[in-house]
C-alpha positions in Angstrom: -56.5 79.9 82.6 -55.8 82.9 84.8 -58.4 82.5 87.7 -58.3 86.1 88.8 -59.1 87.3 85.3 -61.7 84.6 84.9 -63.4 85.9 88.1 -63.4 89.5 86.8 -65.0 88.2 83.6 -67.6 86.2 85.5 -68.5 89.3 87.6 -69.3 91.1 84.4 -66.1 93.1 84.2 -65.6 92.0 80.6 -63.5 95.0 79.3 -61.2 94.8 82.4 -60.6 91.1 81.9 -60.0 91.5 78.2 -57.6 94.4 78.8 -55.6 92.4 81.3 -55.3 89.4 78.9 -54.1 91.7 76.1 -51.4 93.0 78.5 -50.4 89.3 79.4 -50.1 88.5 75.7 -47.9 91.6 75.1 -45.7 90.5 78.1 -45.5 86.8 77.1 -46.4 86.4 73.4 -45.5 82.7 73.4 -47.9 81.7 76.2 -50.8 79.8 74.5 -53.1 79.9 77.6 -53.6 83.6 77.4 -54.6 83.4 73.7 -57.1 80.6 74.5 -58.6 82.5 77.4 -58.9 85.8 75.4 -60.3 84.1 72.3 -62.9 82.3 74.4 -64.1 85.6 75.8 -64.1 87.3 72.4 -66.2 84.4 71.0 -68.6 84.6 73.9 -69.0 88.3 73.4 -69.6 87.9 69.6 -66.3 89.4 68.5 -65.6 86.5 66.1 -63.4 88.5 63.7 -61.2 89.6 66.5 -61.0 86.1 68.0 -60.1 84.6 64.6 -57.4 87.3 63.9 -55.9 86.8 67.3 -55.7 83.0 67.0 -54.3 83.1 63.4 -51.7 85.6 64.6 -50.9 83.4 67.6 -50.2 80.4 65.4 -46.9 82.0 64.3 -45.9 82.8 67.9 -46.7 79.9 70.2 -44.6 76.7 70.5 -47.6 74.4 70.0 -50.0 76.0 67.5 -52.2 72.9 67.4 -53.4 73.8 70.9 -55.2 76.8 69.3 -57.0 74.5 66.8 -60.3 74.0 68.8 -61.0 77.7 69.4 -60.0 78.5 65.8 -62.3 75.8 64.5 -65.1 77.3 66.5 -64.4 80.7 64.8 -64.4 79.1 61.3 -67.6 77.2 62.2 -69.4 80.3 63.3 -68.3 82.1 60.2 -69.7 79.3 58.1 -66.3 78.0 56.9 -67.2 74.4 57.8 -64.5 72.7 55.7 -61.8 74.8 57.4 -63.3 74.0 60.8 -63.3 70.2 60.0 -59.7 70.4 58.8 -58.6 71.7 62.2 -60.9 69.4 64.2 -59.4 66.4 62.4 -56.0 67.3 63.9 -57.3 67.2 67.5 -57.8 64.0 69.5 -61.5 62.9 69.6 -62.6 64.0 73.1 -66.2 64.8 73.8 -65.9 68.5 72.9 -64.2 67.7 69.5 -66.8 65.0 68.7 -69.6 67.4 69.5 -68.1 70.1 67.2 -67.5 67.6 64.4 -71.1 66.3 64.6 -72.4 69.9 64.6 -70.2 70.8 61.6 -71.2 67.7 59.6 -74.9 68.5 60.3 -74.4 72.0 58.9 -72.8 70.5 55.8 -75.9 68.3 55.3 -74.0 65.1 56.0 -76.4 63.7 58.7 -75.0 60.2 58.7 -71.5 61.4 59.5 -72.9 63.8 62.1 -74.8 61.0 63.8 -71.7 58.7 63.8 -69.7 61.3 65.7 -72.6 62.3 68.0 -73.2 58.7 69.0 -69.6 58.3 70.1 -69.8 61.2 72.7 -69.3 59.5 76.1 -71.0 62.0 78.4 -74.3 62.9 76.9 -75.5 66.1 78.4 -78.4 68.3 77.3 -76.3 70.0 74.6 -75.5 66.6 73.1 -79.1 65.4 73.5 -80.3 68.5 71.6 -77.7 67.9 68.8 -78.8 64.2 68.5 -82.4 65.4 68.3 -81.5 67.8 65.5 -79.6 65.1 63.6 -82.5 62.6 63.8 -84.9 65.4 62.8 -82.7 66.2 59.8 -82.9 62.5 58.8 -86.7 62.6 59.0 -86.8 60.3 62.1 -89.3 62.2 64.3 -89.7 59.5 66.9 -86.0 59.3 67.7 -85.8 63.1 67.6 -88.6 63.4 70.1 -87.0 60.8 72.4 -83.8 62.9 72.5 -85.6 66.2 73.1 -87.7 64.6 75.9 -84.5 63.6 77.7 -83.5 67.2 78.2 -84.5 68.3 81.7 -87.5 70.7 81.9 -85.4 73.5 83.4 -82.9 73.3 80.5 -85.5 73.3 77.7 -85.5 76.4 75.4 -88.1 77.7 73.0 -86.3 75.8 70.3 -86.6 72.5 72.1 -90.3 73.0 72.7 -90.9 74.0 69.1 -89.1 70.9 67.8 -91.0 68.8 70.3 -94.1 70.2 68.7 -92.9 69.4 65.2 -91.8 65.9 66.1 -95.1 65.2 67.9 -97.5 66.8 65.4 -98.3 63.7 63.4 -98.9 61.5 66.4 -100.6 63.8 68.8 -101.8 67.2 67.6 -103.1 68.3 71.0 -99.8 67.6 72.7 -97.9 69.3 69.8 -100.1 72.4 70.3 -99.1 72.5 74.0 -95.4 72.4 73.0 -95.9 75.1 70.4 -97.7 77.3 73.0 -94.8 76.9 75.4 -92.3 77.8 72.7 -94.3 80.9 71.8 -94.6 82.0 75.5 -90.8 81.6 76.0 -89.7 83.4 72.9 -92.3 84.8 70.5 -89.7 86.1 67.9 -88.1 82.7 67.7 -91.5 81.0 67.4 -92.6 83.1 64.5 -89.3 82.7 62.7 -89.4 78.9 63.2 -93.0 78.7 62.1 -92.1 80.4 58.9 -89.3 77.9 58.4 -91.5 74.9 59.0 -94.5 76.2 57.2 -94.2 73.7 54.4 -94.0 70.8 56.8 -97.1 72.1 58.7 -99.0 72.4 55.4 -98.1 68.9 54.3 -99.3 67.5 57.7 -102.5 69.5 57.5 -103.2 68.3 54.0 -102.7 64.7 55.2 -105.1 65.3 58.0 -107.8 66.7 55.6 -107.5 63.6 53.4 -108.2 61.2 56.3 
């Protein structure tokens, strides 16, 4: 990675950083690092089509095209091409980044057991991996395990999504605590809260019906 260009990017001079990387690629079209740095920035800026086209083009130019696989897999994943993403990820050694992405992709494919198997082999479990494990347990209907994972995420790193899912996973055991979590989620991001509430409406109704029958 070019540190001077990275500094420009971090300072918010995104267009300048991207322009310089395009120049570097024109000068040295076989240098894989420039493609990786540029595609990472394009992905972060939401220019997925450009990132994917860049990487697919680069595959025919660089000496080791497999070095592009992770970034290209991210593009495919974000476009919803999960099988394509997995095909590339399977060609990469299983470091923590690859294991995380594989688990995420299998979760999206609805293969929760496989997702869990990959997620549990991640060595350094940071808050991103804890959130993923919580999501996987939640998809398997194990609210207790999901809640345990979400609660491990430090307070300062918790998002509206985390608080909302803490509410969902706590609702059956402690409705008062669940309401506190929901209120926090709503306060942090009301748009997300409303969207998530619509998504989980059927679950809420089922739990409310159970409550009424007691």
